[in-house]
N, C-alpha and C positions, 0 to 999 in steps of 0.2 A: 121665365128665364130673365136674367138681368143682363143688360148690355150697357157698358160705360163708354162714353166718348169724351175725349179730352182735346182741347184746341186752344190756340192762341187767338186773341181778339184785340181789336183796336180799343174797345171800351166795354168793360164788364156791364155797366149800366145799360148801354145800347143793346148788347147781346141779350140781357135778361128781358128787356122789353120786346124785342123782335122774336125771340125764341117762343114766347107764348102765343104768337100769331100763327104758328105752324101746326095747330091742333089736327086739322084734316090730314096733313101729311103723316103725322105721327099715328093717327088712327089707321091709316092705310098700311102701316107697318105692324099692325097688331099691338100697338102700345096701349096699355091701360093706365099707366102713370109715368110721369117723368119727374125726376128729382134734379135740382140745379144747385150748383155751388161754384165757388171761385177759390183758387189757391192763392192768387195775388191779383195785381191790377191788370194782368194780361193773360192769365191762364184760367180757363173755365172747364168744368166737367158737368156732364149730364148723365144720369143713370136712368135707363129706360126699363120698365117692366113690360115685356112683350110675350104674347102667347104664340108667336110665329117668328123665331129667330132667322129662319131662311128668308122669309119675306122682308124682314127688317134689313138684313144685309143686302138683299137685291135692291131695295129702294134706296138704301144708304149710298149705294154706288151709282145711282141714277142721276142724270143731269138736273132733275128737279130738286134734288137734295143739294147739289152744288150751288144752284141758284139761291135756295133758301139760306145756305151758309154765307153766301155773298151778301145777302140782305142783312144778315146778322153781323156783318163786318168781321167774319172769321178770316184771319190773315195767314193761317198756316198751322203746322204742327198738329194736324188732325190725326188722332189715333183712336181706334175702336178696340174694345176689349170685351170678349164674351165671358161673362162670369158663370162658369159652368160647374163650379164645385163649391160646396158649403162645408165648413167645419163647425160642427155642433159643439158648443161649450157648456 
């Protein structure tokens, strides 16, 4: 399953660097891959491939995740989207 997270950050470059240090946290969420991108200088998105969406959500709402987001200099606007439907083209 795919889960997308969008957030506002102080610096996209800082976020990209720090995001990559959270591998163990991501693994604990059942994440097998994480895709990163930016819409502009302050809005970032990460799309996670996880085999355990319930555990992902549980840990996403844990204080450890809030601490990791603080290290990444996320300053707000955090939204999580569960991508639970696919349209085949």
